[in-house]
Wavefront OBJ file of the C-alpha trace (Angstrom):
o trace
v 72.607 109.989 138.857
v 74.683 113.063 140.611
v 76.578 110.363 142.416
v 77.652 108.423 139.275
v 78.712 111.579 137.389
v 80.982 112.588 140.433
v 82.893 109.075 140.174
v 83.179 109.696 136.330
v 84.508 113.474 136.687
v 86.021 113.337 140.246
v 88.968 110.905 140.396
v 88.966 111.549 144.423
v 85.507 110.347 144.939
v 86.225 107.287 142.816
v 89.582 106.412 145.186
v 87.474 107.383 148.378
v 85.198 104.528 147.456
v 88.187 102.184 146.364
v 90.048 103.017 149.618
v 87.252 101.553 151.610
v 87.081 98.317 150.251
v 88.948 95.056 151.742
v 92.273 93.863 150.008
v 90.632 90.583 148.996
v 87.716 92.152 147.134
v 90.044 94.879 145.522
v 92.101 91.619 144.182
v 88.654 90.178 142.500
v 87.561 93.599 141.358
v 90.910 93.806 139.743
v 90.406 90.434 138.083
v 86.837 91.102 136.967
v 88.049 94.578 135.375
v 90.736 92.648 133.350
v 88.406 90.266 132.158
v 85.914 93.119 131.059
v 89.133 94.588 129.152
v 89.683 91.499 127.347
v 86.432 90.846 126.261
v 85.368 94.128 125.380
v 88.623 94.757 123.242
v 88.180 91.301 121.606
v 84.738 92.513 120.357
v 85.666 95.628 119.413
v 88.401 94.679 116.943
v 86.034 91.975 115.565
v 83.553 94.679 114.997
v 86.193 96.819 113.107
v 87.152 93.904 111.155
v 83.414 93.485 110.076
v 83.096 97.438 109.438
v 86.073 97.338 107.156
v 84.656 94.607 105.373
v 81.228 96.102 105.172
v 82.362 99.663 103.932
v 85.815 99.157 102.488
v 87.348 101.489 104.693
v 90.739 100.589 105.618
v 91.287 99.273 109.124
v 94.011 101.413 110.046
v 91.625 104.314 109.222
v 88.776 103.054 111.297
v 91.351 102.707 114.099
v 92.674 106.248 113.395
v 89.168 107.687 113.503
v 86.296 105.594 115.253
v 88.411 103.534 117.576
v 90.546 106.321 118.941
v 87.535 108.866 119.030
v 86.007 106.204 121.442
v 89.135 105.860 123.734
v 89.820 109.407 123.902
v 86.083 110.533 124.300
v 86.024 109.974 127.908
v 89.201 111.283 128.728
v 88.182 114.698 126.982
v 84.962 114.464 128.975
v 86.900 114.375 132.259
v 89.563 117.015 131.350
v 86.834 119.430 130.037
v 84.946 118.984 133.192
v 88.034 119.492 135.259
v 88.910 122.827 133.844
v 85.437 123.832 133.877
v 85.693 122.813 137.759
v 88.629 124.670 138.333
v 91.558 121.945 137.850
v 92.540 122.936 134.215
v 95.989 121.545 134.684
v 94.811 117.929 134.419
v 93.852 118.668 130.862
v 97.214 119.654 129.692
v 98.725 116.627 131.357
v 96.568 114.407 130.409
v 96.866 115.180 126.617
v 100.736 115.310 126.832
v 101.074 112.155 129.140
v 98.763 110.353 126.598
v 100.864 111.246 123.417
v 104.038 110.214 125.163
v 102.512 106.651 126.542
v 100.864 105.884 123.275
v 103.623 106.360 120.984
v 106.562 105.275 123.357
v 104.845 102.554 125.412
v 102.197 101.169 123.325
v 103.601 101.123 119.987
v 107.221 100.342 121.567
v 105.901 97.312 122.942
v 103.838 96.482 119.810
v 106.845 96.476 117.684
v 108.668 94.295 120.128
v 105.870 91.774 119.904
v 105.081 91.466 116.226
v 105.890 92.912 112.737
v 103.997 96.277 112.525
v 103.108 96.884 108.631
v 103.773 100.504 107.397
v 100.961 102.002 105.396
v 102.725 104.395 103.740
v 99.773 106.174 102.182
v 97.973 106.623 105.294
v 100.879 107.266 107.577
v 102.592 109.946 105.255
v 99.455 111.963 105.722
v 97.945 111.244 109.051
v 101.145 110.965 110.785
v 102.002 114.596 109.438
v 98.937 115.760 111.204
v 100.126 113.579 114.406
v 103.361 115.422 114.734
v 102.287 118.554 113.222
v 99.521 119.197 115.645
v 101.980 118.511 118.581
v 104.466 120.963 117.289
v 102.113 123.679 116.875
v 100.962 123.175 120.518
v 104.836 123.448 121.601
v 105.291 126.492 119.190
v 102.036 128.338 120.553
v 103.198 127.356 124.084
v 106.530 128.809 123.652
v 105.417 131.952 122.067
v 103.033 132.653 125.079
v 105.879 132.041 127.047
v 107.868 134.765 126.103
v 104.934 137.112 125.274
v 102.882 136.554 128.224
v 103.280 138.525 131.707
v 103.401 135.879 134.368
v 102.597 132.174 133.786
v 101.776 131.240 130.309
v 98.237 130.204 129.385
v 96.594 128.713 126.589
v 93.470 130.947 125.891
v 90.308 129.968 124.730
v 90.330 131.086 121.211
v 93.513 128.403 120.711
v 91.270 125.701 122.164
v 88.676 126.782 119.411
v 91.293 126.807 116.904
v 92.383 123.396 118.002
v 88.665 122.318 117.689
v 88.358 123.643 114.032
v 91.506 121.737 113.430
v 90.134 118.539 114.486
v 86.898 118.839 112.312
v 89.432 119.356 109.209
v 91.233 116.265 110.195
v 88.305 114.314 110.616
v 86.968 115.097 107.328
v 90.219 114.613 105.367
v 90.863 111.204 107.031
v 87.220 110.319 105.381
v 88.690 111.553 101.821
v 91.891 109.922 102.328
v 89.946 106.620 103.594
v 87.902 106.601 100.324
v 91.252 106.751 98.077
v 92.888 103.973 99.921
v 90.209 101.478 99.574
v 90.657 98.105 101.613
v 89.655 94.738 99.857
v 87.903 92.419 102.337
v 89.736 89.383 102.990
v 87.895 86.459 104.746
v 89.317 85.839 108.208
v 89.858 82.387 109.669
v 88.019 83.209 113.053
v 85.321 84.964 111.395
v 82.634 82.802 110.152
v 80.426 85.495 108.720
v 80.526 89.136 107.968
v 78.441 90.978 110.458
v 75.638 93.511 109.213
v 76.313 97.226 109.270
v 74.514 98.004 112.106
v 75.610 94.977 114.128
v 79.518 95.697 113.561
v 78.891 99.538 114.883
v 76.994 97.789 118.184
v 80.062 95.328 118.639
v 82.609 98.442 118.427
v 80.448 100.597 120.775
v 79.762 97.451 122.995
v 83.407 96.490 123.265
v 84.590 100.157 123.901
v 82.119 100.665 126.662
v 83.547 97.485 128.453
v 86.969 98.587 127.781
v 86.322 101.703 129.212
v 84.689 100.949 132.369
v 87.103 98.422 133.148
v 89.852 100.545 132.575
v 88.147 103.258 134.727
v 87.843 101.207 137.793
v 91.291 99.056 137.347
v 93.513 101.900 137.989
v 92.235 103.230 141.247
v 91.943 99.723 142.547
v 95.528 98.690 141.309
v 96.802 102.035 142.788
v 95.128 101.219 146.146
v 96.457 97.828 146.232
v 100.034 98.933 145.381
v 99.817 101.524 148.419
v 98.863 98.669 150.655
v 101.752 96.626 149.766
v 104.123 99.615 150.365
v 104.788 100.940 146.861
v 105.733 104.872 147.380
v 103.045 107.390 146.624
v 105.284 108.989 144.005
v 106.109 105.952 141.923
v 102.305 105.211 142.120
v 101.655 108.663 140.471
v 104.159 108.592 138.215
v 103.128 105.152 136.483
v 99.304 104.840 137.569
v 98.413 108.230 135.961
v 100.605 107.714 132.970
v 99.201 104.046 132.577
v 95.656 105.195 133.450
v 95.210 107.767 130.696
v 96.266 105.375 127.732
v 94.964 101.761 129.206
v 92.394 101.706 126.574
v 94.666 102.072 123.691
v 97.182 99.447 125.345
v 94.579 96.736 125.804
v 93.294 97.417 122.116
v 96.730 97.287 120.863
v 97.450 94.056 122.343
v 94.320 92.434 121.470
v 94.557 93.809 117.790
v 98.046 91.958 117.326
v 96.806 88.796 119.223
v 94.025 88.562 116.652
v 96.488 89.413 113.680
v 95.157 93.040 113.085
v 98.442 95.080 113.898
v 97.450 98.158 111.308
v 94.292 98.588 113.896
v 96.887 99.190 116.408
v 98.861 102.045 114.280
v 95.876 103.386 113.342
v 94.451 103.747 116.933
v 97.756 105.026 118.337
v 98.464 107.912 115.247
v 94.630 109.081 115.722
v 94.755 109.062 119.534
v 97.847 111.046 119.581
v 95.947 113.711 117.392
v 92.882 113.610 119.293
v 94.581 114.148 122.477
v 96.249 117.208 121.169
v 93.296 118.997 119.105
v 90.420 117.131 121.008
v 91.535 116.677 124.655
v 93.663 119.829 124.993
v 91.476 121.683 122.472
v 88.057 121.363 124.343
v 89.770 121.799 127.680
v 91.252 125.265 126.851
v 88.135 126.153 124.833
v 86.151 125.413 128.526
v 88.648 127.449 130.381
v 91.979 128.621 129.568
v 94.999 126.338 130.493
v 98.055 127.325 132.356
v 101.243 125.792 131.288
v 103.788 125.135 134.054
v 107.479 125.456 133.430
v 108.364 121.865 133.836
v 106.301 121.501 130.566
v 108.921 123.276 128.609
v 112.004 121.381 129.977
v 110.840 118.135 130.430
v 107.719 116.728 129.034
v 107.336 119.021 125.632
v 110.950 117.802 124.651
v 109.973 114.073 125.542
v 106.887 114.273 123.592
v 108.478 115.602 120.405
v 111.688 113.229 120.788
v 109.262 110.589 120.325
v 107.067 111.769 117.813
v 109.806 112.794 115.562
v 111.594 109.612 116.143
v 108.201 107.654 115.209
v 108.295 110.375 112.014
v 111.587 109.750 111.113
v 111.109 105.676 111.200
v 108.392 106.163 108.842
v 110.616 107.736 106.432
v 113.256 105.593 106.853
v 111.648 102.365 106.117
v 111.419 101.199 102.637
v 110.274 97.318 103.482
v 106.612 98.721 104.364
v 107.081 97.432 108.008
v 108.379 99.103 111.255
v 111.865 96.898 112.754
v 111.644 96.001 116.190
v 114.993 98.012 117.068
v 113.002 101.245 116.448
v 110.174 99.816 118.594
v 112.811 99.467 121.429
v 114.329 103.129 121.018
v 110.734 104.448 121.426
v 110.085 102.186 124.620
v 113.515 103.146 125.919
v 112.558 107.038 125.621
v 109.299 106.463 127.469
v 111.282 104.333 130.030
v 113.703 107.135 130.580
v 110.850 109.421 130.707
v 109.071 107.638 133.469
v 112.236 107.166 135.448
v 113.475 110.758 135.291
v 110.010 111.910 136.188
v 110.283 109.876 139.361
v 114.096 110.839 139.982
v 113.262 114.401 139.497
v 110.435 114.389 141.717
v 107.617 115.703 138.927
v 104.742 113.318 140.296
v 102.569 112.640 137.533
v 102.445 115.786 135.372
v 102.729 118.313 138.245
v 103.762 121.953 138.093
l 1 2 3 4 5 6 7 8 9 10 11 12 13 14 15 16 17 18 19 20 21 22 23 24 25 26 27 28 29 30 31 32 33 34 35 36 37 38 39 40 41 42 43 44 45 46 47 48 49 50 51 52 53 54 55 56 57 58 59 60 61 62 63 64 65 66 67 68 69 70 71 72 73 74 75 76 77 78 79 80 81 82 83 84 85 86 87 88 89 90 91 92 93 94 95 96 97 98 99 100 101 102 103 104 105 106 107 108 109 110 111 112 113 114 115 116 117 118 119 120 121 122 123 124 125 126 127 128 129 130 131 132 133 134 135 136 137 138 139 140 141 142 143 144 145 146 147 148 149 150 151 152 153 154 155 156 157 158 159 160 161 162 163 164 165 166 167 168 169 170 171 172 173 174 175 176 177 178 179 180 181 182 183 184 185 186 187 188 189 190 191 192 193 194 195 196 197 198 199 200 201 202 203 204 205 206 207 208 209 210 211 212 213 214 215 216 217 218 219 220 221 222 223 224 225 226 227 228 229 230 231 232 233 234 235 236 237 238 239 240 241 242 243 244 245 246 247 248 249 250 251 252 253 254 255 256 257 258 259 260 261 262 263 264 265 266 267 268 269 270 271 272 273 274 275 276 277 278 279 280 281 282 283 284 285 286 287 288 289 290 291 292 293 294 295 296 297 298 299 300 301 302 303 304 305 306 307 308 309 310 311 312 313 314 315 316 317 318 319 320 321 322 323 324 325 326 327 328 329 330 331 332 333 334 335 336 337 338 339 340 341 342 343 344 345 346 347 348 349 350 351
């Protein structure tokens, strides 16, 4: 059990095992992980649809709460344990990097793949929490930069404050959900609606497959890329960024393929809120988080540019849908951010 926990918490322990595997076995393992991701996401999305029909909760709200909690909880656990064990910098990088990837990469690609619906009742509420929590993080960080002696540090009380705001967000999300009740429409690929316990089990089981598949896939892919001669800094900038948001990416693509893009939007918005209030909040509560200077000049501006662009698109669109050009803009910001991260030699989220 302690060895298993080490592989979950310590990235280097998992990489150490993967590095000893032959290349052919790595390829087979990657194929198995992709199969797990695909199957798990499919089961989870079907479970969300069943749950929406059983409870009357909008699918976008289930995506913003239950699904996003599931996809970010393991990341929060790893970040908190890393902070507790003396590597607090990982938590801030995980949280900010995931927000940038979720909204820039995942939502940008989703807009290009299909027409993304715009539920203004939900997004005019959770969307403001999304951009507001990130803005609060940046404002607090800037104040700390100009008031602290030496390197600015997010103190424990800020982490506790964020966790308190998270509790408020989850409660108000439930209240909003009851106001925006969704009528169940019979889905052509679902012969019958599952019972409430079965729907919850489907979501939990599917989520578990997605998380296990993602956790093993990233180090295997990174090791194989290194053996093929891909530079280390390119692997760091891409694999770490992708690894923090791979569960959300697979969920998004599967939801779109099954005809439920509103689950994708809910998951992205909810994951952004949780990455700020949950991942960073819980980690700061465990141990104060030092803020590297390049966050002020690079990572924070990129995060705010993407989030405020997304917020502006919600305000701008009158047709209750996002436009493909808007998705292309968000994806372009993310790709520029990724390239600059490599060119400026910033690594994954280094200080």
